[in-house]
C-alpha positions in Angstrom: 0.0 0.0 0.0 1.4 3.4 -0.9 1.8 6.2 1.6 -1.0 8.1 -0.2 -3.4 5.2 0.0 -2.7 4.7 3.7 -3.3 8.4 4.3 -6.6 8.2 2.4 -7.8 5.2 4.4 -6.8 6.9 7.7 -8.7 10.1 6.7 -11.8 8.1 5.6 -11.8 6.4 9.0 -11.6 9.8 10.8 -14.4 11.2 8.6 -16.5 8.2 9.6 -15.9 8.8 13.2 -16.7 12.5 12.9 -19.9 11.6 11.0 -21.0 9.4 13.9 -20.2 12.2 16.4 -22.2 14.6 14.2 -25.2 12.2 14.2 -25.2 12.1 18.0 -25.0 15.9 18.3 -28.0 16.2 15.9 -29.9 13.6 18.0 -29.2 15.7 21.1 -30.2 19.1 19.5 -32.8 21.0 21.5 -35.8 21.7 19.2 -37.1 25.2 18.6 -40.8 25.9 18.2 -41.8 27.5 14.9 -45.0 29.1 13.6 -47.5 27.4 11.3 -46.3 28.9 8.0 -48.5 28.9 4.8 -47.6 27.6 1.3 -49.1 27.2 -2.1 -49.5 24.3 -4.5 -51.7 23.7 -7.5 -54.6 22.9 -5.1 -54.4 26.1 -3.1 -53.1 27.1 0.3 -51.6 24.7 2.9 -50.1 25.2 6.3 -46.9 23.7 7.6 -48.9 21.5 9.9 -50.9 20.2 6.9 -47.7 19.0 5.3 -47.0 16.5 8.0 -49.8 14.4 6.4 -50.3 12.4 9.5 -46.6 11.7 10.1 -44.8 12.9 13.2 -41.7 14.2 11.4 -41.3 16.3 8.3 -38.2 16.6 6.1 -38.3 19.9 4.1 -36.0 20.2 1.2 -35.1 23.9 0.5 -34.6 24.2 -3.3 -33.6 27.5 -5.0 -35.9 26.7 -7.9 -35.5 26.1 -11.6 -32.7 28.6 -11.9 -30.1 26.5 -10.0 -28.4 23.4 -11.6 -26.9 22.5 -8.3 -30.3 22.3 -6.5 -31.5 20.2 -9.4 -28.6 17.8 -8.9 -29.4 17.4 -5.2 -33.1 16.9 -5.9 -32.4 14.3 -8.6 -30.5 12.2 -6.1 -33.0 12.6 -3.3 -35.8 11.6 -5.6 -34.3 8.2 -5.8 -34.4 7.8 -2.0 -37.9 9.2 -1.7 -39.7 5.8 -1.2 -37.3 4.9 1.6 -37.8 8.3 3.3 -41.5 8.4 2.9 -41.9 5.1 4.7 -40.9 7.0 7.9 -41.2 10.7 7.2 -43.4 13.2 5.4 -41.1 14.8 2.7 -41.7 18.0 0.8 -39.7 20.2 -1.5 -40.0 24.0 -1.2 -38.9 26.6 -3.7 -39.8 30.2 -4.6 -41.1 29.2 -8.0 -44.9 29.2 -8.7 -46.8 25.9 -8.2 -47.3 25.7 -12.0 -43.6 26.1 -12.7 -42.7 23.7 -10.0 -44.9 21.0 -11.4 -43.7 21.5 -15.0 -40.1 21.2 -13.9 -40.8 18.2 -11.6 -42.6 16.4 -14.5 -39.6 17.1 -16.8 -37.3 15.5 -14.2 -39.5 12.6 -13.1 -39.5 13.9 -9.6 -42.2 12.5 -7.2 -41.8 15.1 -4.4 -44.8 16.8 -3.0 -43.9 20.4 -3.9 -45.0 23.7 -2.4 -44.1 27.3 -3.1 -43.0 29.7 -0.3 -42.8 32.5 -2.9 -39.7 34.0 -1.3 -41.7 35.2 1.6 -41.9 34.8 5.4 -41.1 31.1 5.6 -37.8 31.1 3.8 -36.7 34.4 5.3 -37.1 33.0 8.8 -36.3 29.3 8.2 -33.4 29.6 5.7 -30.7 27.0 6.4 -28.0 29.7 5.7 -27.9 32.7 8.0 -28.4 35.9 6.1 -29.5 34.1 3.0 -33.1 34.4 1.7 -33.0 31.5 -0.6 -30.3 29.1 0.6 -30.5 25.4 -0.3 -30.6 22.7 2.3 -32.7 20.4 4.4 -34.7 21.0 7.6 -36.2 18.4 9.9 -39.4 19.4 11.8 -41.5 17.4 14.2 -44.9 18.0 15.7 -46.5 17.5 19.1 -50.2 17.8 18.5 -50.6 21.2 16.8 -47.2 22.5 17.9 -44.3 22.4 15.4 -40.7 22.3 16.2 -37.5 22.6 14.2 -35.0 19.9 15.1 -32.1 20.2 12.7 -31.1 21.9 9.5 -28.1 21.8 7.2 -27.1 23.7 4.0 -26.4 22.0 0.7 -23.1 22.6 -1.1 -20.5 20.8 -3.3 -18.8 18.0 -1.4 -21.4 17.7 1.3 -23.0 14.6 2.8 -26.3 15.0 0.9 -25.1 14.4 -2.7 -23.1 11.3 -3.2 -22.0 12.4 -6.7 -19.3 14.7 -5.3 -17.7 11.8 -3.5 -17.9 9.6 -6.6 -16.2 12.1 -8.9 -13.5 12.8 -6.2 -12.2 9.4 -6.9 -11.2 10.7 -10.4 -9.7 13.9 -8.9 -12.7 16.1 -9.8 -14.5 18.6 -7.7 -16.6 21.8 -8.1 -13.6 23.6 -9.5 -13.5 21.4 -12.6 -17.0 20.0 -12.9 -20.4 21.8 -13.1 -23.7 20.0 -13.2 -25.7 20.6 -16.4 -29.2 20.0 -17.6 -29.3 19.5 -21.3 -32.7 18.1 -20.8 -33.8 21.6 -20.0 -33.5 23.2 -23.4 -37.3 23.7 -24.0 -37.7 25.6 -20.7 -34.3 27.1 -19.9 -34.7 30.2 -17.7 -33.6 33.6 -19.1 -31.2 34.1 -16.2 -29.5 31.7 -13.9 -29.7 31.9 -10.1 -26.6 29.8 -9.5 -24.2 32.3 -11.0 -23.3 30.1 -14.0 -23.6 31.0 -17.7 -22.7 27.8 -19.5 -26.2 26.3 -19.8 -26.3 23.3 -22.0 
């Protein structure tokens, strides 16, 4: 085994240990009560409490909307896990896009998420996973006790994180966000006029 290979294995073990420690800290996090926010879908208005759909815990995916290829990448991956997650949790995807636009894009991607629009309003301004950001991508876990709703944990999405396995796969080839950008050539019929992720090379 080369010195580099040994270093990689040692670091992988350390990352595994840190991940287990992180999991325990998340388990011990004190929940914070939140208000019963309102959202829109194609059927009208819904409250945050409605979105639990009879489950005790809700996983809310914060997606920046159709203008972000990175958010599309994360949602593509999570869509595959959806049946496993929904066996235990209620799962929804929020974005600022209108319900009609959300559904059109979801259909083009084959997503099965229940999708709701926050419209860039009160919910995302107060519940953003990124301090100071009004449309930051990430994941929030809520739980309910009766009609009371509590925020348990939240984490932002970003290249190399734990929520998108693709970054770890391409790292085996020495690639990362500096030399690889997600694309959506399947988007040509409905490409937005302006990107929200800062990129220009839409394919």
